[in-house]
Each structure stands twice: as structure tokens, then as C-alpha cells.
PDB file of N, CA, C and O in Angstrom:
ATOM      1  N   MET A   1       0.915  -1.350  -0.086  1.00  0.00           N
ATOM      2  CA  MET A   1      -0.076  -0.315   0.139  1.00  0.00           C
ATOM      3  C   MET A   1       0.824   1.140  -0.050  1.00  0.00           C
ATOM      4  O   MET A   1       1.969   1.026   0.388  1.00  0.00           O
ATOM      5  N   GLY A   2       0.553   2.257  -0.531  1.00  0.00           N
ATOM      6  CA  GLY A   2       1.277   3.617  -1.152  1.00  0.00           C
ATOM      7  C   GLY A   2       1.289   4.374  -0.053  1.00  0.00           C
ATOM      8  O   GLY A   2       0.636   3.959   0.905  1.00  0.00           O
ATOM      9  N   GLU A   3       2.046   5.686   0.079  1.00  0.00           N
ATOM     10  CA  GLU A   3       1.751   6.086   1.293  1.00  0.00           C
ATOM     11  C   GLU A   3       0.596   7.253   1.066  1.00  0.00           C
ATOM     12  O   GLU A   3       0.523   7.547  -0.128  1.00  0.00           O
ATOM     13  N   LEU A   4      -0.420   8.070   1.988  1.00  0.00           N
ATOM     14  CA  LEU A   4      -1.096   8.565   1.919  1.00  0.00           C
ATOM     15  C   LEU A   4      -0.256  10.130   1.559  1.00  0.00           C
ATOM     16  O   LEU A   4       0.899  10.423   1.865  1.00  0.00           O
ATOM     17  N   PRO A   5      -1.282  10.985   0.805  1.00  0.00           N
ATOM     18  CA  PRO A   5      -0.961  11.794   0.439  1.00  0.00           C
ATOM     19  C   PRO A   5      -0.736  12.678   1.868  1.00  0.00           C
ATOM     20  O   PRO A   5      -1.190  12.176   2.897  1.00  0.00           O
ATOM     21  N   GLY A   6      -0.128  13.829   1.941  1.00  0.00           N
ATOM     22  CA  GLY A   6       0.016  14.735   3.056  1.00  0.00           C
ATOM     23  C   GLY A   6      -0.850  15.975   2.878  1.00  0.00           C
ATOM     24  O   GLY A   6      -1.618  16.022   1.917  1.00  0.00           O
ATOM     25  N   TYR A   7      -0.778  16.931   3.702  1.00  0.00           N
ATOM     26  CA  TYR A   7      -1.301  18.035   3.760  1.00  0.00           C
ATOM     27  C   TYR A   7      -0.753  19.229   2.520  1.00  0.00           C
ATOM     28  O   TYR A   7       0.434  19.554   2.486  1.00  0.00           O
ATOM     29  N   ILE A   8      -1.514  19.666   1.785  1.00  0.00           N
ATOM     30  CA  ILE A   8      -1.359  20.800   1.055  1.00  0.00           C
ATOM     31  C   ILE A   8      -1.565  22.333   1.745  1.00  0.00           C
ATOM     32  O   ILE A   8      -2.563  22.736   2.342  1.00  0.00           O
ATOM     33  N   CYS A   9      -0.538  22.923   1.524  1.00  0.00           N
ATOM     34  CA  CYS A   9      -0.543  24.313   2.081  1.00  0.00           C
ATOM     35  C   CYS A   9      -1.024  25.483   1.166  1.00  0.00           C
ATOM     36  O   CYS A   9      -1.153  25.210  -0.028  1.00  0.00           O
ATOM     37  N   TYR A  10      -1.284  26.657   1.548  1.00  0.00           N
ATOM     38  CA  TYR A  10      -2.110  27.445   1.106  1.00  0.00           C
ATOM     39  C   TYR A  10      -1.459  28.682   1.832  1.00  0.00           C
ATOM     40  O   TYR A  10      -1.506  28.749   3.061  1.00  0.00           O
ATOM     41  N   LEU A  11      -0.686  29.929   0.875  1.00  0.00           N
ATOM     42  CA  LEU A  11      -0.450  30.819   1.602  1.00  0.00           C
ATOM     43  C   LEU A  11      -1.266  31.999   1.012  1.00  0.00           C
ATOM     44  O   LEU A  11      -1.708  32.059  -0.135  1.00  0.00           O
ATOM     45  N   SER A  12      -1.418  33.147   2.225  1.00  0.00           N
ATOM     46  CA  SER A  12      -2.629  34.097   1.770  1.00  0.00           C
ATOM     47  C   SER A  12      -1.772  35.008   0.725  1.00  0.00           C
ATOM     48  O   SER A  12      -0.620  34.807   0.341  1.00  0.00           O
ATOM     49  N   ALA A  13      -2.569  35.960   0.410  1.00  0.00           N
ATOM     50  CA  ALA A  13      -1.959  37.027  -0.849  1.00  0.00           C
ATOM     51  C   ALA A  13      -0.817  37.807   0.397  1.00  0.00           C
ATOM     52  O   ALA A  13       0.361  37.798   0.040  1.00  0.00           O
ATOM     53  N   GLU A  14      -1.026  38.266   1.384  1.00  0.00           N
ATOM     54  CA  GLU A  14      -0.230  38.753   2.531  1.00  0.00           C
ATOM     55  C   GLU A  14       1.099  37.773   2.728  1.00  0.00           C
ATOM     56  O   GLU A  14       2.224  38.250   2.877  1.00  0.00           O
ATOM     57  N   SER A  15       0.796  36.149   2.709  1.00  0.00           N
ATOM     58  CA  SER A  15       2.004  35.993   3.003  1.00  0.00           C
ATOM     59  C   SER A  15       3.073  35.949   1.872  1.00  0.00           C
ATOM     60  O   SER A  15       4.294  36.049   1.996  1.00  0.00           O
ATOM     61  N   VAL A  16       2.346  35.780   0.756  1.00  0.00           N
ATOM     62  CA  VAL A  16       2.765  35.502  -0.592  1.00  0.00           C
ATOM     63  C   VAL A  16       3.729  36.989  -0.921  1.00  0.00           C
ATOM     64  O   VAL A  16       4.876  37.054  -1.362  1.00  0.00           O
ATOM     65  N   SER A  17       2.854  38.032  -0.555  1.00  0.00           N
ATOM     66  CA  SER A  17       3.636  39.326  -0.813  1.00  0.00           C
ATOM     67  C   SER A  17       5.121  39.339   0.016  1.00  0.00           C
ATOM     68  O   SER A  17       6.197  39.507  -0.558  1.00  0.00           O
ATOM     69  N   PHE A  18       4.946  39.101   1.668  1.00  0.00           N
ATOM     70  CA  PHE A  18       5.895  39.121   2.281  1.00  0.00           C
ATOM     71  C   PHE A  18       7.296  38.076   1.819  1.00  0.00           C
ATOM     72  O   PHE A  18       8.470  38.424   1.949  1.00  0.00           O
ATOM     73  N   VAL A  19       6.865  36.841   1.305  1.00  0.00           N
ATOM     74  CA  VAL A  19       7.549  36.115   0.853  1.00  0.00           C
ATOM     75  C   VAL A  19       8.666  36.717  -0.573  1.00  0.00           C
ATOM     76  O   VAL A  19       9.887  36.866  -0.550  1.00  0.00           O
ATOM     77  N   VAL A  20       7.783  36.936  -1.608  1.00  0.00           N
ATOM     78  CA  VAL A  20       8.346  37.625  -2.639  1.00  0.00           C
ATOM     79  C   VAL A  20       9.264  38.706  -2.347  1.00  0.00           C
ATOM     80  O   VAL A  20      10.317  38.610  -2.978  1.00  0.00           O
ATOM     81  N   GLY A  21       9.140  40.133  -1.249  1.00  0.00           N
ATOM     82  CA  GLY A  21       9.858  40.837  -1.227  1.00  0.00           C
ATOM     83  C   GLY A  21      11.147  40.825  -0.242  1.00  0.00           C
ATOM     84  O   GLY A  21      11.830  41.801   0.068  1.00  0.00           O
ATOM     85  N   LEU A  22      11.348  39.168   0.266  1.00  0.00           N
ATOM     86  CA  LEU A  22      12.684  38.911   0.994  1.00  0.00           C
ATOM     87  C   LEU A  22      13.434  38.553   0.089  1.00  0.00           C
ATOM     88  O   LEU A  22      13.003  38.041  -0.944  1.00  0.00           O
ATOM     89  N   PRO A  23      15.240  38.852   0.428  1.00  0.00           N
ATOM     90  CA  PRO A  23      15.974  38.301  -0.600  1.00  0.00           C
ATOM     91  C   PRO A  23      16.058  37.184  -0.967  1.00  0.00           C
ATOM     92  O   PRO A  23      15.848  36.501   0.036  1.00  0.00           O
ATOM     93  N   LYS A  24      16.279  36.413  -1.981  1.00  0.00           N
ATOM     94  CA  LYS A  24      16.575  34.880  -2.415  1.00  0.00           C
ATOM     95  C   LYS A  24      16.468  34.004  -1.307  1.00  0.00           C
ATOM     96  O   LYS A  24      15.466  33.376  -0.967  1.00  0.00           O
ATOM     97  N   GLN A  25      17.656  34.015  -0.740  1.00  0.00           N
ATOM     98  CA  GLN A  25      18.202  33.067   0.312  1.00  0.00           C
ATOM     99  C   GLN A  25      17.354  33.422   1.393  1.00  0.00           C
ATOM    100  O   GLN A  25      17.179  32.368   2.005  1.00  0.00           O
ATOM    101  N   LYS A  26      16.783  34.259   1.916  1.00  0.00           N
ATOM    102  CA  LYS A  26      15.573  34.291   2.781  1.00  0.00           C
ATOM    103  C   LYS A  26      14.175  33.675   2.342  1.00  0.00           C
ATOM    104  O   LYS A  26      13.231  33.347   3.061  1.00  0.00           O
ATOM    105  N   GLN A  27      14.308  33.609   0.962  1.00  0.00           N
ATOM    106  CA  GLN A  27      12.804  33.082   0.320  1.00  0.00           C
ATOM    107  C   GLN A  27      12.973  31.760   0.543  1.00  0.00           C
ATOM    108  O   GLN A  27      12.045  31.174   1.099  1.00  0.00           O
ATOM    109  N   ARG A  28      14.043  31.088   0.208  1.00  0.00           N
ATOM    110  CA  ARG A  28      14.152  29.761   0.305  1.00  0.00           C
ATOM    111  C   ARG A  28      14.283  29.211   1.653  1.00  0.00           C
ATOM    112  O   ARG A  28      14.084  27.997   1.608  1.00  0.00           O
ATOM    113  N   LYS A  29      14.493  29.548   2.617  1.00  0.00           N
ATOM    114  CA  LYS A  29      14.591  29.269   4.070  1.00  0.00           C
ATOM    115  C   LYS A  29      12.575  29.215   4.242  1.00  0.00           C
ATOM    116  O   LYS A  29      11.709  28.350   4.371  1.00  0.00           O
ATOM    117  N   VAL A  30      12.630  30.253   4.170  1.00  0.00           N
ATOM    118  CA  VAL A  30      10.853  30.365   4.296  1.00  0.00           C
ATOM    119  C   VAL A  30      10.013  29.617   3.993  1.00  0.00           C
ATOM    120  O   VAL A  30       9.107  29.311   4.769  1.00  0.00           O
ATOM    121  N   ILE A  31      10.157  29.003   2.407  1.00  0.00           N
ATOM    122  CA  ILE A  31       9.623  28.138   1.653  1.00  0.00           C
ATOM    123  C   ILE A  31       9.990  26.649   2.570  1.00  0.00           C
ATOM    124  O   ILE A  31       9.091  25.833   2.772  1.00  0.00           O
ATOM    125  N   ASP A  32      11.075  26.474   2.963  1.00  0.00           N
ATOM    126  CA  ASP A  32      11.206  25.474   3.444  1.00  0.00           C
ATOM    127  C   ASP A  32      10.490  25.038   4.574  1.00  0.00           C
ATOM    128  O   ASP A  32      10.073  23.900   4.791  1.00  0.00           O
ATOM    129  N   TRP A  33      10.387  26.008   5.251  1.00  0.00           N
ATOM    130  CA  TRP A  33       9.458  26.286   6.495  1.00  0.00           C
ATOM    131  C   TRP A  33       8.090  25.872   6.298  1.00  0.00           C
ATOM    132  O   TRP A  33       7.537  25.145   7.123  1.00  0.00           O
ATOM    133  N   VAL A  34       7.720  26.137   5.636  1.00  0.00           N
ATOM    134  CA  VAL A  34       6.561  26.094   4.958  1.00  0.00           C
ATOM    135  C   VAL A  34       6.110  24.743   4.554  1.00  0.00           C
ATOM    136  O   VAL A  34       5.016  24.189   4.656  1.00  0.00           O
ATOM    137  N   GLU A  35       7.103  24.410   4.131  1.00  0.00           N
ATOM    138  CA  GLU A  35       7.190  22.738   3.569  1.00  0.00           C
ATOM    139  C   GLU A  35       7.142  21.862   4.701  1.00  0.00           C
ATOM    140  O   GLU A  35       6.458  20.839   4.725  1.00  0.00           O
ATOM    141  N   ARG A  36       7.952  22.309   5.744  1.00  0.00           N
ATOM    142  CA  ARG A  36       8.046  21.403   6.977  1.00  0.00           C
ATOM    143  C   ARG A  36       7.014  21.759   7.920  1.00  0.00           C
ATOM    144  O   ARG A  36       6.883  20.945   8.834  1.00  0.00           O
ATOM    145  N   ILE A  37       6.155  22.878   7.944  1.00  0.00           N
ATOM    146  CA  ILE A  37       4.296  23.066   8.381  1.00  0.00           C
ATOM    147  C   ILE A  37       3.912  22.047   8.006  1.00  0.00           C
ATOM    148  O   ILE A  37       3.680  21.132   8.796  1.00  0.00           O
ATOM    149  N   SER A  38       3.733  21.928   6.639  1.00  0.00           N
ATOM    150  CA  SER A  38       2.452  21.224   5.974  1.00  0.00           C
ATOM    151  C   SER A  38       3.022  19.737   6.166  1.00  0.00           C
ATOM    152  O   SER A  38       2.229  18.873   6.542  1.00  0.00           O
ATOM    153  N   ALA A  39       4.248  19.428   5.947  1.00  0.00           N
ATOM    154  CA  ALA A  39       4.510  17.976   6.413  1.00  0.00           C
ATOM    155  C   ALA A  39       4.438  17.241   7.580  1.00  0.00           C
ATOM    156  O   ALA A  39       4.504  16.031   7.799  1.00  0.00           O
ATOM    157  N   SER A  40       4.234  18.564   8.546  1.00  0.00           N
ATOM    158  CA  SER A  40       3.916  17.941   9.867  1.00  0.00           C
ATOM    159  C   SER A  40       3.034  18.953  10.860  1.00  0.00           C
ATOM    160  O   SER A  40       3.356  19.540  11.893  1.00  0.00           O
ATOM    161  N   PRO A  41       1.833  18.908  10.139  1.00  0.00           N
ATOM    162  CA  PRO A  41       0.689  20.013  10.928  1.00  0.00           C
ATOM    163  C   PRO A  41       0.263  19.465  12.419  1.00  0.00           C
ATOM    164  O   PRO A  41      -0.494  20.091  13.160  1.00  0.00           O
ATOM    165  N   GLU A  42       0.832  18.267  12.729  1.00  0.00           N
ATOM    166  CA  GLU A  42       0.281  18.014  14.169  1.00  0.00           C
ATOM    167  C   GLU A  42       1.119  18.699  15.013  1.00  0.00           C
ATOM    168  O   GLU A  42       0.775  18.889  16.179  1.00  0.00           O
ATOM    169  N   ARG A  43       2.445  19.201  14.482  1.00  0.00           N
ATOM    170  CA  ARG A  43       3.175  19.684  15.522  1.00  0.00           C
ATOM    171  C   ARG A  43       2.908  20.869  16.633  1.00  0.00           C
ATOM    172  O   ARG A  43       2.620  21.869  15.974  1.00  0.00           O
ATOM    173  N   ILE A  44       2.891  21.069  17.514  1.00  0.00           N
ATOM    174  CA  ILE A  44       2.824  21.865  18.324  1.00  0.00           C
ATOM    175  C   ILE A  44       3.045  23.039  18.281  1.00  0.00           C
ATOM    176  O   ILE A  44       4.259  23.201  18.406  1.00  0.00           O
ATOM    177  N   SER A  45       2.466  24.081  18.158  1.00  0.00           N
ATOM    178  CA  SER A  45       2.917  25.553  17.828  1.00  0.00           C
ATOM    179  C   SER A  45       3.263  25.800  19.433  1.00  0.00           C
ATOM    180  O   SER A  45       3.133  25.132  20.459  1.00  0.00           O
ATOM    181  N   ASP A  46       3.968  27.616  18.975  1.00  0.00           N
ATOM    182  CA  ASP A  46       4.453  28.010  20.018  1.00  0.00           C
ATOM    183  C   ASP A  46       2.961  28.412  21.103  1.00  0.00           C
ATOM    184  O   ASP A  46       2.831  28.272  22.319  1.00  0.00           O
ATOM    185  N   TYR A  47       1.982  28.950  20.049  1.00  0.00           N
ATOM    186  CA  TYR A  47       0.592  29.382  21.114  1.00  0.00           C
ATOM    187  C   TYR A  47      -0.132  29.308  20.060  1.00  0.00           C
ATOM    188  O   TYR A  47       0.276  29.344  18.900  1.00  0.00           O
ATOM    189  N   GLN A  48      -1.782  29.148  20.612  1.00  0.00           N
ATOM    190  CA  GLN A  48      -2.478  29.176  19.804  1.00  0.00           C
ATOM    191  C   GLN A  48      -3.657  30.528  20.213  1.00  0.00           C
ATOM    192  O   GLN A  48      -3.931  30.883  21.359  1.00  0.00           O
ATOM    193  N   THR A  49      -4.070  30.960  19.272  1.00  0.00           N
ATOM    194  CA  THR A  49      -5.206  31.857  19.067  1.00  0.00           C
ATOM    195  C   THR A  49      -6.465  31.296  18.713  1.00  0.00           C
ATOM    196  O   THR A  49      -6.662  30.115  18.427  1.00  0.00           O
ATOM    197  N   THR A  50      -7.478  32.401  18.758  1.00  0.00           N
ATOM    198  CA  THR A  50      -8.698  32.327  17.724  1.00  0.00           C
ATOM    199  C   THR A  50      -8.904  33.192  16.946  1.00  0.00           C
ATOM    200  O   THR A  50      -8.547  34.325  17.268  1.00  0.00           O
ATOM    201  N   ASP A  51      -9.504  32.996  15.742  1.00  0.00           N
ATOM    202  CA  ASP A  51      -9.788  33.970  14.795  1.00  0.00           C
ATOM    203  C   ASP A  51     -11.364  34.303  15.217  1.00  0.00           C
ATOM    204  O   ASP A  51     -11.888  33.832  16.226  1.00  0.00           O
ATOM    205  N   ALA A  52     -12.085  35.259  14.208  1.00  0.00           N
ATOM    206  CA  ALA A  52     -13.341  35.745  14.425  1.00  0.00           C
ATOM    207  C   ALA A  52     -14.641  35.183  14.438  1.00  0.00           C
ATOM    208  O   ALA A  52     -15.726  35.657  14.774  1.00  0.00           O
ATOM    209  N   ILE A  53     -14.216  33.773  13.884  1.00  0.00           N
ATOM    210  CA  ILE A  53     -15.379  32.667  13.973  1.00  0.00           C
ATOM    211  C   ILE A  53     -14.734  31.462  14.943  1.00  0.00           C
ATOM    212  O   ILE A  53     -15.213  30.334  14.827  1.00  0.00           O
ATOM    213  N   GLY A  54     -13.980  31.624  15.609  1.00  0.00           N
ATOM    214  CA  GLY A  54     -13.760  30.554  16.616  1.00  0.00           C
ATOM    215  C   GLY A  54     -12.757  29.578  16.233  1.00  0.00           C
ATOM    216  O   GLY A  54     -12.484  28.676  17.025  1.00  0.00           O
ATOM    217  N   ARG A  55     -12.082  29.671  14.925  1.00  0.00           N
ATOM    218  CA  ARG A  55     -11.306  28.678  14.485  1.00  0.00           C
ATOM    219  C   ARG A  55      -9.896  28.679  15.389  1.00  0.00           C
ATOM    220  O   ARG A  55      -9.563  29.722  15.951  1.00  0.00           O
ATOM    221  N   PRO A  56      -9.049  27.418  15.510  1.00  0.00           N
ATOM    222  CA  PRO A  56      -8.136  27.772  16.313  1.00  0.00           C
ATOM    223  C   PRO A  56      -6.772  28.115  15.349  1.00  0.00           C
ATOM    224  O   PRO A  56      -6.382  27.510  14.351  1.00  0.00           O
ATOM    225  N   ILE A  57      -6.355  28.979  15.832  1.00  0.00           N
ATOM    226  CA  ILE A  57      -5.126  29.930  15.024  1.00  0.00           C
ATOM    227  C   ILE A  57      -3.666  29.450  15.546  1.00  0.00           C
ATOM    228  O   ILE A  57      -3.219  29.775  16.646  1.00  0.00           O
ATOM    229  N   GLU A  58      -3.111  28.786  14.786  1.00  0.00           N
ATOM    230  CA  GLU A  58      -1.845  28.395  15.576  1.00  0.00           C
ATOM    231  C   GLU A  58      -0.237  29.460  15.093  1.00  0.00           C
ATOM    232  O   GLU A  58       0.136  29.886  14.000  1.00  0.00           O
ATOM    233  N   ASN A  59       0.251  29.550  16.225  1.00  0.00           N
ATOM    234  CA  ASN A  59       1.390  30.533  15.843  1.00  0.00           C
ATOM    235  C   ASN A  59       2.602  29.884  16.318  1.00  0.00           C
ATOM    236  O   ASN A  59       2.721  29.626  17.516  1.00  0.00           O
ATOM    237  N   LEU A  60       3.663  29.551  15.334  1.00  0.00           N
ATOM    238  CA  LEU A  60       4.851  28.988  15.251  1.00  0.00           C
ATOM    239  C   LEU A  60       6.176  30.221  15.050  1.00  0.00           C
ATOM    240  O   LEU A  60       6.146  31.113  14.203  1.00  0.00           O
ATOM    241  N   LEU A  61       7.024  30.052  15.808  1.00  0.00           N
ATOM    242  CA  LEU A  61       8.006  30.988  15.884  1.00  0.00           C
ATOM    243  C   LEU A  61       9.236  29.817  15.326  1.00  0.00           C
ATOM    244  O   LEU A  61       9.404  28.741  15.901  1.00  0.00           O
ATOM    245  N   LEU A  62       9.966  30.217  14.215  1.00  0.00           N
ATOM    246  CA  LEU A  62      11.013  29.399  13.386  1.00  0.00           C
ATOM    247  C   LEU A  62      12.229  29.965  12.921  1.00  0.00           C
ATOM    248  O   LEU A  62      12.412  30.167  11.720  1.00  0.00           O
ATOM    249  N   GLU A  63      13.239  30.289  13.962  1.00  0.00           N
ATOM    250  CA  GLU A  63      14.005  31.242  13.845  1.00  0.00           C
ATOM    251  C   GLU A  63      13.700  32.438  13.722  1.00  0.00           C
ATOM    252  O   GLU A  63      12.991  32.908  14.612  1.00  0.00           O
ATOM    253  N   GLU A  64      14.063  33.194  12.761  1.00  0.00           N
ATOM    254  CA  GLU A  64      13.480  34.724  12.928  1.00  0.00           C
ATOM    255  C   GLU A  64      12.063  34.773  12.182  1.00  0.00           C
ATOM    256  O   GLU A  64      11.913  35.883  11.671  1.00  0.00           O
ATOM    257  N   PHE A  65      10.912  33.864  11.945  1.00  0.00           N
ATOM    258  CA  PHE A  65       9.985  34.251  11.263  1.00  0.00           C
ATOM    259  C   PHE A  65       8.547  33.666  12.133  1.00  0.00           C
ATOM    260  O   PHE A  65       8.533  32.490  12.498  1.00  0.00           O
ATOM    261  N   LEU A  66       7.701  34.318  12.342  1.00  0.00           N
ATOM    262  CA  LEU A  66       6.618  33.804  12.669  1.00  0.00           C
ATOM    263  C   LEU A  66       5.525  33.396  11.948  1.00  0.00           C
ATOM    264  O   LEU A  66       4.952  34.340  11.403  1.00  0.00           O
ATOM    265  N   PHE A  67       4.960  32.154  11.725  1.00  0.00           N
ATOM    266  CA  PHE A  67       4.058  31.749  11.004  1.00  0.00           C
ATOM    267  C   PHE A  67       2.835  31.745  11.824  1.00  0.00           C
ATOM    268  O   PHE A  67       2.772  31.339  12.984  1.00  0.00           O
ATOM    269  N   THR A  68       1.748  32.293  11.036  1.00  0.00           N
ATOM    270  CA  THR A  68       0.075  31.924  11.633  1.00  0.00           C
ATOM    271  C   THR A  68      -0.474  31.219  10.921  1.00  0.00           C
ATOM    272  O   THR A  68      -0.295  31.432   9.722  1.00  0.00           O
ATOM    273  N   TYR A  69      -1.234  30.259  11.254  1.00  0.00           N
ATOM    274  CA  TYR A  69      -1.860  29.361  10.314  1.00  0.00           C
ATOM    275  C   TYR A  69      -2.910  28.573  11.082  1.00  0.00           C
ATOM    276  O   TYR A  69      -2.881  28.336  12.289  1.00  0.00           O
ATOM    277  N   TRP A  70      -3.813  28.213  10.236  1.00  0.00           N
ATOM    278  CA  TRP A  70      -4.933  27.116  10.767  1.00  0.00           C
ATOM    279  C   TRP A  70      -5.179  26.124   9.715  1.00  0.00           C
ATOM    280  O   TRP A  70      -5.241  26.240   8.491  1.00  0.00           O
ATOM    281  N   ILE A  71      -5.333  24.878  10.692  1.00  0.00           N
ATOM    282  CA  ILE A  71      -5.299  23.592   9.779  1.00  0.00           C
ATOM    283  C   ILE A  71      -6.644  23.165   9.477  1.00  0.00           C
ATOM    284  O   ILE A  71      -7.373  23.490  10.414  1.00  0.00           O
ATOM    285  N   ASP A  72      -7.321  22.531   8.498  1.00  0.00           N
ATOM    286  CA  ASP A  72      -8.394  21.635   7.895  1.00  0.00           C
ATOM    287  C   ASP A  72      -7.754  20.220   7.968  1.00  0.00           C
ATOM    288  O   ASP A  72      -7.010  19.774   7.095  1.00  0.00           O
ATOM    289  N   HIS A  73      -8.116  19.564   9.089  1.00  0.00           N
ATOM    290  CA  HIS A  73      -7.972  18.168   9.124  1.00  0.00           C
ATOM    291  C   HIS A  73      -8.638  17.700   7.785  1.00  0.00           C
ATOM    292  O   HIS A  73      -8.043  17.439   6.740  1.00  0.00           O
ATOM    293  N   ALA A  74      -9.940  17.646   8.006  1.00  0.00           N
ATOM    294  CA  ALA A  74     -11.096  17.048   7.323  1.00  0.00           C
ATOM    295  C   ALA A  74     -10.060  17.264   5.558  1.00  0.00           C
ATOM    296  O   ALA A  74      -9.562  16.248   5.072  1.00  0.00           O
ATOM    297  N   ALA A  75      -9.932  18.293   5.014  1.00  0.00           N
ATOM    298  CA  ALA A  75      -9.375  18.557   3.627  1.00  0.00           C
ATOM    299  C   ALA A  75      -7.864  18.479   3.337  1.00  0.00           C
ATOM    300  O   ALA A  75      -7.321  18.501   2.232  1.00  0.00           O
ATOM    301  N   LYS A  76      -7.244  18.376   4.664  1.00  0.00           N
ATOM    302  CA  LYS A  76      -6.274  18.141   4.469  1.00  0.00           C
ATOM    303  C   LYS A  76      -5.087  19.363   3.845  1.00  0.00           C
ATOM    304  O   LYS A  76      -4.207  19.261   2.990  1.00  0.00           O
ATOM    305  N   GLU A  77      -5.443  20.288   4.537  1.00  0.00           N
ATOM    306  CA  GLU A  77      -4.841  21.616   4.482  1.00  0.00           C
ATOM    307  C   GLU A  77      -4.353  22.176   5.390  1.00  0.00           C
ATOM    308  O   GLU A  77      -4.669  21.899   6.547  1.00  0.00           O
ATOM    309  N   VAL A  78      -3.321  23.250   5.036  1.00  0.00           N
ATOM    310  CA  VAL A  78      -2.998  24.060   6.280  1.00  0.00           C
ATOM    311  C   VAL A  78      -2.987  25.519   5.534  1.00  0.00           C
ATOM    312  O   VAL A  78      -2.389  25.816   4.500  1.00  0.00           O
ATOM    313  N   GLN A  79      -3.599  26.124   6.138  1.00  0.00           N
ATOM    314  CA  GLN A  79      -4.024  27.901   5.395  1.00  0.00           C
ATOM    315  C   GLN A  79      -2.784  28.671   6.189  1.00  0.00           C
ATOM    316  O   GLN A  79      -2.802  28.861   7.405  1.00  0.00           O
ATOM    317  N   ILE A  80      -1.778  29.057   5.370  1.00  0.00           N
ATOM    318  CA  ILE A  80      -1.094  30.101   6.491  1.00  0.00           C
ATOM    319  C   ILE A  80      -1.579  31.211   5.954  1.00  0.00           C
ATOM    320  O   ILE A  80      -1.903  31.448   4.790  1.00  0.00           O
ATOM    321  N   THR A  81      -1.614  32.227   7.420  1.00  0.00           N
ATOM    322  CA  THR A  81      -2.674  33.743   6.675  1.00  0.00           C
ATOM    323  C   THR A  81      -1.567  34.813   6.972  1.00  0.00           C
ATOM    324  O   THR A  81      -1.782  35.984   6.660  1.00  0.00           O
ATOM    325  N   GLU A  82      -0.327  34.426   7.596  1.00  0.00           N
ATOM    326  CA  GLU A  82       0.591  35.728   7.896  1.00  0.00           C
ATOM    327  C   GLU A  82       2.130  34.779   8.254  1.00  0.00           C
ATOM    328  O   GLU A  82       2.246  33.693   8.822  1.00  0.00           O
ATOM    329  N   ILE A  83       3.169  35.680   7.673  1.00  0.00           N
ATOM    330  CA  ILE A  83       4.385  35.396   7.567  1.00  0.00           C
ATOM    331  C   ILE A  83       5.149  36.742   8.410  1.00  0.00           C
ATOM    332  O   ILE A  83       5.195  37.815   7.808  1.00  0.00           O
ATOM    333  N   LEU A  84       5.744  36.646   9.822  1.00  0.00           N
ATOM    334  CA  LEU A  84       6.039  37.995  10.023  1.00  0.00           C
ATOM    335  C   LEU A  84       7.748  37.582  10.079  1.00  0.00           C
ATOM    336  O   LEU A  84       8.119  36.408  10.045  1.00  0.00           O
ATOM    337  N   LYS A  85       8.484  38.489  10.151  1.00  0.00           N
ATOM    338  CA  LYS A  85       9.834  38.664  10.342  1.00  0.00           C
ATOM    339  C   LYS A  85      10.116  39.211  11.825  1.00  0.00           C
ATOM    340  O   LYS A  85      10.121  40.441  11.778  1.00  0.00           O
ATOM    341  N   VAL A  86      10.329  38.782  13.000  1.00  0.00           N
ATOM    342  CA  VAL A  86      10.591  39.234  14.250  1.00  0.00           C
ATOM    343  C   VAL A  86      11.949  39.535  14.838  1.00  0.00           C
ATOM    344  O   VAL A  86      12.044  39.943  15.996  1.00  0.00           O
TER     345      VAL A  86
END
């Protein structure tokens, strides 16, 4: 039996703009972190908040970047809503 497909990751327009504005080396680093987040969405984040509709929002600090995202386990999707350099 083959491996089950993993989670698909989507970035908000704001997240894409943030990544595009980084130097190439930092872009690659952020994309690597995005791929790691989507490969292991069950990873415990640094802290959790809720959005306006009550959905749990994960916040994960990886090196100098804060990733804010929510997970749709039924659809196997990770929705990255914001990436900040801290």
C-alpha cells in the first residue's frame, strides 16, 4: 500500500507578498519552513489563538519568522495567513 498524500499548504496573498519581498536566500528558508509545517501540521505550535469565527489559529516561531496558520484536517490543508519577521 502506498503512502497517503500529505497536507497541502496554501499561503494568503499577504504571505506571498512577504515572501516575494525577501532576498532569495531568505525566500528559500521561508519556503522550506512552509514545507515542514505542511509535512507535520500536528506539530505543537508556540501558542494558539482564535479567529473571529472561533477557529483555532496556530502561531509558530521558527528562527526569525513567525508563521500564523490554521489547519483543516478534513481537507488535509494548512492555510498560512501571515508570516512576519520578528
